[in-house]
N, C-alpha and C positions, 0 to 999 in steps of 0.2 A: 944180546936183544932184553934177558931178562933185567936186567939192570935199568935198559933202559925204561922198560915197560913201567917198573917200580916207581922210577921218577916220573914218569908222567903219571900214573896214579895218584901222588902226592900232590902234586901240581893241580890237578883236578881238584882234589878234596879243598885245598888250599883257595883257588880260583873260585868253587862253588859257594864256601863258605863265607868269602868275601863280598860277592855279589847276593848272596841271601841277607847278609848283615846291613849292606846297603838298602834293602828292602825290593830289591828285583822280585819280579813275579816267582814265587819259587817253583811253581810248574814249570815255568818255561826256561828256568835255569836248569834244574834236574834233568829234562828229559833232552836240550839241548845238549848240556855235558855227557849224560850217559851215550846220546847217538854219536857224538865225537868220540868217546872212549872206544864204540862198537867199530868205527872205523879205523883207529888207532890200534885194537888188538887184532884186525885183521890185516893192516899193512906190515905190522909186526910178527904176527903168524902168531901170536901165543894163543888164538883161541878163535873158534868159527861161531857164528850166530847160530843159536838153536832156535828153531822155528817148530812148529807143527805140520804147518805147511809154508815150504819156503817158495819164493817166487819164481827161482833159477837165476835170478841178478844179485849179486852180491848189494849192489847199490840201494835196490828197491828192498831186498831183506832190512836194510837198516831202517827202515819204515814201518815195514810189516811187524816188527816186534814191537813197536807203538803199538799198532794195531790190534795185535794179539794179547798184549798188557792189558787194555781194555777190555778185551771180551772177557778173558779171564777173572779178572777182579770184578767184572760186572757179576759173572755167576757165581763168586766164592763170596768175599767181604762186602763189595760194592753194593748191592741191593740192601742189605740187612742194614748197612751202617742209613743207605737212603731212608729207608723205611724209619729207623730210629729218627734223623732231623727231621721228615715231617711230623711223627707222634710229637716230639719237642716242642714242634713250631703250631702246632695245633693244640696243644697245650697252653703256650702262651695266647693264643688266639682267646681260647675261652675262660682266660684268667685261672684255669685250674692250677697253675705252677704258682700263682701271687695266694691264693687261699692257702696251698701246701706252705708256704713260707709264713705268712702270717701266723697260721696255728704254729708251726716249729718254734718261731720266736718267743710264743708268749709265756716260756718258764723263765726266760731271762729278767722278769719283771720280780723275781724270788730274791735275786742278789744284789738289789740295790744298795746295800750298805758295802758290796764288795766288788767295786766297778771291774778291777783286773781279772777278777775270777768269771765274772759273766763276761769280757771279753775272751778269756781260755775258753769258755763253753761255748762259744761262737763258734768256735773252729770246728768241735765235734757235730753240732748241730749244722753247721754249713757243707761238712763232708758228706754228711747223709742225703743231705739236699743235693749235693753235687753228683750223687751217684743216680738220682733221678732225675737229675736237670743238666746231662752234659754237656753245657755251655759255659765255659768259664767267663767270658764278659757278661754274656745274659744273665747268670748268676749274680755276680758280681753285682750288677746294677740294681737287681731285685732287693739284695742286701743292703746296697747303700739308702734305699728307698724305705725302707722298713728297719734295720736295725741300727746304720748309723747314728741316727738323731737318738734314738736310746742309749747308746754306748756313750755318746759323748754327753747329754744328759746327766748321764751317771757320773760323771767326773774324768773320763780318761780324754786323751789328747785326740785331734783328728786323725793323726798319723797312726795312733794305737788303734781306733776303732776300724780303721783302712787297710791296715797291716794282718788283722786276722780275719777280716773279710777275705781279701786276696788269699790267705793260708786256708781258707774254706776248699780252694781249687789247687791245690798243689799234687793231690794225686788223683790221675786220670786212673780212676777204678769204677768196675760195678759192670756189668753185660753192656751196657749204651754207650760205654767210651770209644770213640775212635781207633785210641789208641790198645785199648784191651781189645778189640776186634782181630786187628792185625796182630798182636803178641797172640792170643789165642790161635790165629791161623797159622802162625811159625810154627807153633810147637804140635798141632795138630790137636788141638782140644777145642772144645765147645767154649763160648764165653763164660757160661755159668760156673762150668771146672774151673776153668783158670781164677776165675772171681773169689769162689770159695775156697779152693783148693792151696792157692799160692797167693792170690795180692790180701785179702784180709790178712793170714796169720802174720805178715810182713807188715801190712799197714797200720795195725793196732798199737802195737809197740813202737811203732817210730811215730804216730801219732801223739802217744803218751810223751814220748821225749821232746817233740817239738812242741806240742801245748806247755811243755816246763819252760823250755828256753823263751817261748815268746814272753809269758808271764813275766818272768827276770828282765828280760831284755827288754820288754815294753816299758816296767817300771822305772828301770835305771834310765831310759832315754827320756821320759817324762820327766823325773826330778832334774836331769840334767838339764835339758829345755827350760824347765821353770826356774832353774838359778840365773840361766842366762837371759831370761824375761822374752825366750822366743816360742815359748807354747802359747798357742790360741784357741782357744776351745769352742770360740762362737760359731755357731750353725750357718753354714752356706745353705743348706736347705733345711726344710722343716720336715714332722712328720705328717704329711698328709699322704700316706700309704692306705689307698683302698683296695678295696676288694670287693668288686660288684657280682661276682658270682658266688653261688653258696657256699658254705664252706665244706660241705659233702664233698664237692669236687675238688678237695685237697688229696683224696685216696685215687684221683684218676692218673697222676704221674708216677705213682707206686705201683700203681695195677701190674703193668710189665716186669716187674722185677718182683712182683709177689707172686704171679703166673710163674716164671720161669724159676724160682727156688722150690714153690710148693711139687710143680712138675717134674721139678730134675730127678734123675735116676739115682743120683746122689745121696739124694734125702731118703730114698725109699719108702714114701707115705703112700704107695698104690702099687698093687699086685695084682695082675701083672702091670708093670710100670708104664708110664707115659710119657713120653717123649717129647717134650717141646722146642723148637728152637727160637731164637731172638724175633727172627721174622713173624712167625705166626704167632707169637707172646703179643708184637705189637699191633697184629692185624685185630687178633681178637681185642685185646684193649680200645682199640680206636672204635669196634663197633660197640662195646658196652658205653665209652665215651659219648658215642652219637646219641645213644639210649637216654642217656644223662641230658644232655643238651636238649633232646627231644621235649623231654616232660617238663624242663626247665623254660624253654623258649614257647613251648606250643604253637612251633611252626613249621613245617618241615621246608619251608622255602629258606628262612633263616640256619636251620641246621647245615644245609646243603650249601649256603653262603660261606658259612665258618669251615666247611669243609674243605672249601679250595687252600686253605692253608696249610693242609697236609703237604698236597702236592707242589706247592710252591716251597714248604722245607725240602721236600724232595730234591728239587732242582736247586735248591741252594747249596746242599749238600755236596751233591754230584758235583757243582760246579769248584768247589772248596776242597772238599775231605779225599772224594774218590778221584778226582783227578791228581791230586796231591800223592796218593797211594800208587797209584802207576806211574808218575812222574818218579817218583823214588824207587819205583821199583826198576823201572828203564838207567836210574844212576847207579842202583848197587850191582846189576847184572855188569856193568859198564866195567866196575872194580873188579869183577870178579873175573872176566873176560880180559881185564889187563893182569891178573896174577896177585893182586892187591891181596887176598889172603894167604896165600902160601908166603908173599915177603913178610906179612905182619907176623906169621907165626914162626918164622925162620929168625927175623930179627929177636922177637922175645924170648927164643930159644938161645938165641946165640947171649943175650944179655942174662940169661939165669931166672926169666920170668915164668910163671907157672900159670897155668889156667888160669887159677883164682887172680894172679896178679894182672893180665891179662883184661882180667874181665872188670877188675876195680879202675883199672885204666881206662876202659872203654867207657863205664858207667859215669868216670868224672869228667870226661871229656865231652859227652853229650850234655852232663848238667851246664857247662861252660858253653857248649854249642846251642843252647835254648837260650842261656842267658844272652848272649849277642844276637842269634837270631829274632827273641821274641817268641819263639813257638816252639811247644812239645812236640807237637806233631810233625815239623819240620825237620826237626833233630831226630827225634826215633824213625820216622819213615824212612831218613835217608841212610839209617846206619844199621836199622832192624834187621831186613831181610838178609842182611852179610852173616848174622850169628848161627843160626843154624848150620852153616858149612865149616864158622870159626869152630863152634864147639865140637864137632866131629872131628875135626883135626887135633883139638886138644883132649879130647876122649873127655868130656863134660858132657852134661844135660845141656838141651837148647833152652829151658826155662830156666834154669840157675843162671843163664848169664843175660838172657832177654828181659826177666824182672827186674832185676834192679835196673838196668837201662831205661826201660821204659818208666818207672817212677822217679828216678832220678831226671828224665827231661822235661817231665811236667812240675818239679819242684825247681827246676832253672829256669824256668818260666817267669814264675813270681819274683825272682831277682832280677828279674829285663825291665829298664825303664822303657822299653819301646813294647813290651807286650801289650795284646789290646786290654786285658781286664785291668792293667796296671793303669795304661794311660785313660782309659775309659772312666773309673771309678775316682781316679786321682782329678781328671778334669772337673766330674760332677761336684766334686767337693772342695776345689780351688787348692789343691795342693800339689806340689810338683813330683812328678812320676819317678824322676832321680831320687828323690828324699826317701819316697815310698820305698824302692827298690832298695835302697841303702837300708832301711828300718828291717827290710826283709832277711836280707843278706847271711847275718850272724846266725839267727836260728835254723835256718835252712841248710847252710854248711854244717853247721852244727849235727842236724838230723839226717843229712844224707852221710855223714861218719860214721853216725850209729847205725843207720840202716844199711850199710853195706858192710860193716862190721858184726851184726847181729845176723843178716842174712848167710856171710859166707861160714860164719863160725857155726851154724845150725844146719848146714849141708848134710 
C-alpha cells in the first residue's frame, strides 16, 4: 500500500502541475487534488483526516477540512494579508505610490552618460519599492509609465529597460509580501524577524550578483541585436507619468515598514519594548494616511469615498491570495496523508542525497515550477507547507529550507512568459513576452545558483 500511495502522490503532483500550467484556476485545482488525496489516503489506510471537530462521517470530514482551513488561515496570516492588500489598494487610489515612484526614480538622471549603469541601478531602486508595494504587476506597470521612457531615451533597448523593471520584483521580500507572511508563519516567527534576520542577509549579496549579470547580459544582447539590425529603441509610450498627489504622500507607502522596524523588539530602540504586528502597523498607517488625505482634500466625504478602496483591496486579496493559501494547505496535507514526505526522504537517502542536496533540489524545482505556472505564489504555497515536516525528518532547520525555496519561486516568475508582470509590461511596451522572459533567464539562473551556493555555505 505504501508504494501505491507514493505513486499516487507523484501522479497528483504531476497532474496538478499540468492543470496549473494550462492556466486552470489554481484554487480549484489545489483543493480538488487535496480532497481526492484525502479520500485516497482513507481508502489505502495511510492516514486519517485530522480535524479539531470531526463531523462523525468520513465523507463530510473531507469538506470539513476545507472549512477548518479557511478559519485557521483567516485567524493567522489571512487577515494580515488582507489588510496589506487593502492598504496597497488605498495607496494606489490616493496616488501615494505614484509619488513614491516619481521621487525614487529622480536619481537616474545623474547617469545619463552611462545608460547600462542606470538600468542596473533601476533594479536596486525597484526592489526597495517592491518592499513597500508588494504587487509585481502593479509596480511593473508603474515603472513602465515612469522609468521605461527614461531608460530608452538614455540609449538602452526596450528589452533591456523591461528586463530590469521585471528584475525589480524577483524577490518577494519585506513584511508586506504574501510569500513572506507564509514563510514566517511556517517557521513560527514574525514577518519583521524573517525579513531582517533571514531575507536581507541573503537578498543583498544575491542582488549584487544579479545586477552584474544583468549589466553584462543586456549589453551583450543589445550589441548582438544591433549588429543584426533587430534593436528597436523607438518609444511606444511617452513619458507622461503624472503625480496628482502631493509629493509628501511618498512617505505613506513606506510608513508601515518604518513603524514595524522602529518598534521591532529586534531593533531594541525602546525600553520597555513596544511590539507591533503587521496588521496593527497597517491600521495605524491607514489612520495617518486618512489624516494626510483630509488635510489635502479638505472634504470628509471625499476622504471616506477614497477609503472604500481599502475594503475593495481587502476583498480582492481574499479572493486571490488568501483562498490560494487555503487551497495550497489542503493540497499539501493531501500529500502528507499519502506519505509523500516519508517517500521523498527515503528515496533521497537511498540515492545518497543529504539534507542540503534535497533542499537544493526542491528549491530548483520550485524555480522551474514558477516558470511553468507563471506564479511564484502558486509554486511556493503548494509546497512550502511541506517543508517543516521534511526539515524535521532531515534534522535541518525549517528556515534553511524555506528561505531559498521562497526566493527561488519569485525568481522563477520573472522567467515565465505567462507571468502577470511579464505579460503586462511587455504588452504595454509592444514587446514579445517570450523574448522578455528569455532575456531574464540567464541572469536569474545565474543568480539562483549563486544564492543557493552562498546560502548553504554560510549556514
